[in-house]
C-alpha positions in Angstrom: 138.8 253.7 40.4 139.5 251.5 43.5 136.6 251.2 45.9 137.1 252.3 49.5 135.6 249.2 51.0 135.7 245.4 50.4 132.2 245.0 51.9 130.1 243.0 49.3 126.9 244.5 47.9 123.8 242.3 47.4 124.5 239.6 44.9 122.5 239.7 41.7 121.0 236.3 40.8 119.3 235.4 37.4 117.0 232.4 37.3 116.1 231.1 33.8 113.3 228.5 33.4 110.3 228.2 31.0 108.0 227.3 34.0 106.7 230.4 35.8 105.9 228.4 39.0 109.5 227.3 39.3 110.7 230.8 38.8 108.3 232.0 41.6 109.6 229.2 43.9 113.2 230.2 43.3 112.4 233.8 43.9 110.8 233.0 47.2 113.7 230.8 48.2 116.3 233.6 47.6 114.1 236.4 48.9 116.5 238.2 51.3 118.5 241.3 51.7 121.7 239.6 50.5 120.2 238.8 47.0 118.8 240.8 44.1 116.7 238.3 42.0 116.1 238.6 38.3 113.8 236.1 36.3 113.7 235.0 32.7 111.3 232.5 31.0 113.8 231.5 28.4 117.4 231.7 27.1 116.8 234.7 24.8 115.2 236.7 27.6 118.0 235.7 29.9 120.6 237.1 27.4 118.7 240.3 27.1 118.7 240.7 30.9 122.4 240.0 31.1 123.1 242.8 28.5 121.3 245.3 30.7 122.4 244.1 34.2 125.5 243.1 36.0 124.7 239.5 37.2 126.9 237.6 39.6 125.3 234.1 39.2 123.0 232.4 36.7 120.9 229.3 37.5 119.3 227.8 34.3 117.0 224.9 33.7 118.3 222.3 31.2 115.1 221.5 29.3 113.7 224.7 27.7 112.2 225.3 24.2 114.1 227.2 21.5 117.3 227.3 23.5 118.2 224.6 26.1 120.3 225.2 29.2 123.5 223.9 27.8 123.3 226.3 24.8 122.3 229.2 27.0 125.1 228.7 29.5 127.6 228.3 26.7 126.6 231.8 25.4 126.8 233.2 28.9 130.3 231.7 29.3 131.5 233.3 26.1 130.1 236.8 26.7 130.2 237.0 30.6 132.9 234.6 31.7 133.0 236.1 35.3 129.3 235.2 35.9 129.0 232.0 37.8 126.9 229.4 36.0 124.8 226.6 37.6 122.5 224.1 35.8 119.2 222.7 37.1 118.8 219.3 35.6 116.7 216.1 35.9 118.1 212.7 36.6 117.3 211.6 33.0 119.4 214.5 31.6 122.8 213.0 32.4 124.2 213.2 28.9 122.9 216.7 28.4 124.4 217.6 31.8 127.8 216.4 30.7 127.5 218.5 27.5 126.7 221.5 29.6 129.6 220.9 32.0 132.0 220.9 29.0 130.3 223.5 26.7 129.0 225.9 29.3 131.9 225.5 31.7 129.4 225.5 34.6 130.4 225.8 38.2 128.1 222.9 39.2 124.7 221.4 38.7 121.7 220.6 40.9 119.1 218.0 40.4 115.4 218.7 40.1 113.4 218.7 42.2 116.0 220.4 44.4 116.3 220.5 48.2 116.1 224.1 49.4 119.1 224.0 51.8 121.3 222.2 49.3 120.5 224.7 46.5 121.1 227.7 48.9 124.4 226.2 50.0 125.4 225.6 46.4 124.6 229.2 45.5 126.3 230.5 48.6 129.5 228.5 47.9 129.5 229.7 44.3 129.1 233.3 45.3 131.9 233.0 47.9 134.2 231.7 45.2 133.4 234.7 43.0 133.8 237.1 45.9 137.2 235.8 46.7 138.3 236.1 43.1 137.0 239.6 42.9 138.7 240.6 46.1 141.9 239.1 44.8 141.8 241.3 41.7 140.9 244.3 43.8 143.8 243.8 46.2 146.2 243.4 43.3 144.9 246.6 41.9 145.4 248.3 45.3 148.9 247.0 45.5 149.8 248.3 42.1 148.2 251.7 42.8 150.1 252.0 46.1 153.4 251.2 44.4 152.9 254.0 42.0 152.0 256.4 44.7 155.2 255.4 46.6 157.2 256.5 43.5 155.4 259.8 43.5 156.2 260.3 47.2 159.9 260.3 46.4 159.3 263.6 44.5 156.5 265.1 46.5 157.0 263.7 50.0 155.8 266.7 52.0 152.5 267.2 50.2 151.8 263.4 50.3 152.1 262.9 54.1 148.5 263.6 54.9 147.2 261.5 52.0 149.4 258.6 52.9 148.1 258.7 56.5 144.6 258.2 55.2 145.7 255.4 53.0 147.3 253.6 55.9 144.0 253.7 57.7 142.4 252.1 54.7 145.2 249.5 54.5 144.5 248.5 58.1 140.9 247.9 57.2 142.1 245.7 54.3 144.5 243.8 56.6 141.5 242.9 58.8 139.7 241.6 55.7 142.9 239.7 54.7 143.1 238.2 58.2 139.6 236.8 57.7 140.8 235.3 54.5 143.8 233.8 56.2 141.4 232.1 58.7 139.5 230.6 55.8 142.8 229.5 54.3 143.8 227.9 57.6 140.6 225.8 57.6 141.3 224.7 54.0 144.8 223.7 55.1 143.3 221.5 57.9 141.1 219.8 55.3 144.1 219.1 53.1 146.0 217.6 56.1 143.0 215.4 56.7 143.1 214.1 53.1 146.8 213.4 53.4 146.2 211.4 56.7 143.6 209.3 54.9 146.0 208.4 52.1 147.7 206.0 54.6 146.6 202.4 54.1 144.2 201.3 56.8 142.9 204.7 57.6 139.3 205.1 56.3 139.3 207.6 53.5 136.6 210.3 53.5 135.5 209.5 57.1 137.2 212.6 58.6 135.4 215.0 56.3 132.0 213.3 56.9 132.5 213.2 60.6 133.6 216.9 60.7 130.6 218.0 58.6 128.1 216.1 60.8 129.8 217.2 64.0 129.3 220.8 62.9 125.7 220.2 62.1 125.1 218.7 65.5 126.9 221.6 67.2 124.8 224.1 65.2 121.7 222.2 66.1 122.7 222.4 69.8 123.2 226.2 69.3 126.9 226.1 70.4 129.0 229.3 70.1 130.8 229.9 66.8 134.2 229.3 68.3 133.1 225.9 69.7 131.6 224.9 66.4 134.9 225.7 64.7 136.9 223.7 67.3 134.5 220.7 66.8 134.9 220.9 63.0 138.7 220.9 63.3 138.6 218.0 65.8 136.5 216.0 63.3 138.9 216.7 60.4 142.0 215.7 62.5 140.4 212.9 64.6 142.4 210.2 62.8 145.8 211.9 63.0 147.0 209.7 65.8 146.3 206.6 63.7 149.4 207.4 61.8 151.4 205.8 64.7 149.4 202.5 64.7 150.7 199.4 62.9 149.0 198.2 59.7 147.9 195.0 61.3 145.9 196.9 63.9 144.3 199.3 61.5 143.0 196.5 59.3 141.2 194.7 62.2 137.5 195.4 62.9 137.1 196.6 66.5 135.1 193.4 67.5 138.1 191.2 66.6 140.6 193.1 68.7 141.9 191.8 72.0 141.6 194.0 75.1 145.2 195.1 74.8 144.8 195.8 71.1 141.7 197.9 71.8 143.6 199.9 74.4 146.4 200.4 71.9 143.9 201.5 69.2 142.1 204.0 71.4 145.5 205.6 72.3 145.5 207.2 68.9 143.4 210.0 70.5 146.3 210.7 72.9 148.8 210.6 70.0 146.7 213.2 68.1 146.5 215.4 71.2 150.3 215.3 71.6 150.9 216.3 68.0 148.3 219.2 68.1 148.3 220.6 71.6 151.2 223.0 71.1 149.5 224.7 68.1 147.6 227.6 69.6 144.8 227.6 67.0 144.2 223.8 67.5 144.6 223.6 71.3 140.9 223.2 72.0 140.4 220.8 69.1 143.3 218.7 70.4 141.5 218.4 73.7 138.4 217.0 72.0 140.5 214.5 70.0 142.1 213.3 73.3 138.7 212.3 74.7 137.1 210.9 71.6 137.1 207.4 73.0 135.6 208.3 76.4 132.1 206.8 76.9 129.2 208.3 78.7 129.1 205.6 81.4 132.8 206.1 82.2 134.0 202.9 80.5 136.1 204.6 77.8 139.7 205.7 77.4 142.1 207.3 78.3 140.8 208.8 81.7 137.5 207.0 82.2 135.6 210.3 82.2 131.8 210.0 82.4 128.7 212.1 81.6 129.2 215.9 81.2 132.7 215.7 82.5 133.5 214.6 78.9 133.9 217.7 76.7 130.7 218.1 74.7 132.7 218.2 71.4 134.2 214.8 72.2 130.7 213.4 72.9 129.5 214.6 69.5 132.6 213.2 67.8 132.1 209.8 69.4 128.4 209.5 68.2 129.1 210.6 64.6 132.3 208.5 64.4 130.6 205.3 65.6 127.6 205.8 63.3 129.8 205.8 60.2 131.8 202.9 61.6 128.6 200.9 62.0 127.8 201.5 58.4 131.2 200.4 57.1 131.4 197.4 59.4 134.3 198.5 61.5 132.5 198.1 64.8 131.0 194.6 64.3 132.8 193.2 61.3 129.6 193.4 59.2 128.2 196.4 57.5 124.9 197.6 59.1 122.0 199.1 57.3 121.2 202.8 57.9 118.2 201.7 60.1 120.3 199.3 62.2 123.1 201.9 62.7 120.6 204.4 64.0 119.0 201.7 66.2 122.5 201.0 67.6 122.9 204.7 68.6 119.5 204.7 70.3 120.1 201.5 72.1 123.4 202.8 73.6 122.0 206.2 74.8 123.1 206.7 78.4 125.7 203.9 78.2 128.1 204.7 75.5 126.6 208.0 74.2 125.2 211.2 75.4 121.4 210.9 75.0 121.0 214.6 73.9 123.7 214.3 71.3 122.2 211.1 69.9 118.8 212.6 69.7 120.1 215.7 68.0 122.1 213.7 65.4 119.2 211.4 64.6 117.0 214.4 64.1 119.5 215.8 61.6 119.7 212.5 59.7 115.9 212.2 59.6 115.6 215.7 58.2 118.3 215.3 55.6 117.4 214.8 51.9 119.0 211.4 51.8 117.5 210.1 55.1 117.0 206.6 53.7 120.3 206.4 51.8 123.8 205.6 52.9 126.2 208.6 53.3 128.3 209.7 50.4 132.0 210.5 51.2 134.8 211.9 49.1 137.6 209.5 49.4 141.2 209.2 48.2 141.8 207.4 44.9 144.4 205.3 46.7 141.7 203.3 48.5 139.5 202.7 45.5 138.5 199.0 45.3 136.2 196.9 43.0 132.7 196.4 44.5 132.5 199.9 45.9 129.4 201.9 45.0 130.5 205.1 43.2 128.0 207.9 43.7 130.0 210.2 41.4 133.4 210.3 39.8 134.7 213.4 38.0 137.9 213.8 36.0 139.1 217.2 35.0 135.7 218.6 36.1 133.9 216.2 33.7 131.4 213.6 35.1 132.9 210.2 34.3 130.4 207.9 35.9 127.6 208.0 38.4 125.7 205.6 40.7 127.6 202.4 39.7 129.2 199.5 41.5 132.8 199.6 40.4 134.3 196.6 38.5 138.0 195.8 38.5 138.4 197.2 34.9 136.7 200.4 35.9 139.0 200.8 38.9 142.0 200.3 36.7 140.7 202.9 34.2 140.1 205.4 37.0 143.7 204.9 38.3 145.0 205.4 34.8 143.1 208.7 34.6 144.6 209.7 38.0 148.1 209.1 36.6 147.3 211.3 33.6 145.8 214.1 35.7 145.6 215.0 39.4 142.1 216.5 39.0 140.1 213.4 40.0 137.2 213.6 42.5 135.9 210.2 43.9 132.7 210.1 45.8 131.7 206.7 47.2 128.5 205.6 48.9 129.4 204.0 52.3 
């Protein structure tokens, strides 16, 4: 039977942990109308609950008596493969986590103690993935059903007219849902284009995604409308597009070493990006933000010397976040700054280079983040992997290869060999 609506019902979550206090904390964290929460104090109890309930997602602790998380999730994968599986694990459980990734085919894992927002985001992303897969199956079933009904209409057209009219109304509703899916797909396409841009030598890999995510956080912190947040996100992802037109020699120079003419040539990449994107209706607003990303608050920037609030707010946000990451990687001064010095730089330039309100908002977000005293982690292209980089995490075919290590030349060579064997390589580097 095909359901008459694609609207999702509350997701059922099962948390498994031998510590009642942790279960209570997880239940409080996910206490909302969009979730139905089940609790189990061990693997056997968790399996019994799964036999009696349809569960969308399981979050299991690693260390439990009688049956550890890896074994429990492995059994869940065998009997309920459509149930998303997430592992809670301590830092010392790295080897056990790798076993769980392989044996239990888990979607992801989260370190204990967890950060509430990170865990909620992880669960939300996992459920979104499951929802899309379920909708895809449902839509295929709908298509097959409608094809069969069209064959029947050839023999009984007159008595099927009214029924078909009602089905067309239902199809229109599904088209609306499909349109929302297309918007999500469009966003994923923009992210893919950003990755392709960053494969060009000299363009900082991983920066666009970091800038875009932080731009969005600032926009949300400033309570901007949803459409403006979307435009700012797209502008961050595509902010380096115009650099494709710059020569290698210019891209490889720190900003402090450029001549005045070279700086002017470099800052023109915003105009190049605008020219490439401004004719695409969905990206017209984002293109405008990219155009003004090198304008400064006091009017000393390029290309039009705009100042203060005459600079689009999205561009002001983009400038602050971009210069922060450039401070950390040494692009602005030729020397990598510490996190503290990079934040001091933003504070010192409030009212001159940067919008004070944007700087204050961004610094508040950084201070509130889980890793407020750590350097950002970016997902970069394997083409820019070099010895001496600090790998936060490298996964190959979904398996954790190494974590929190400064890469040696032999390790880089090994990783590149792995990439040649399989395209499924994720490289996350600490800036």
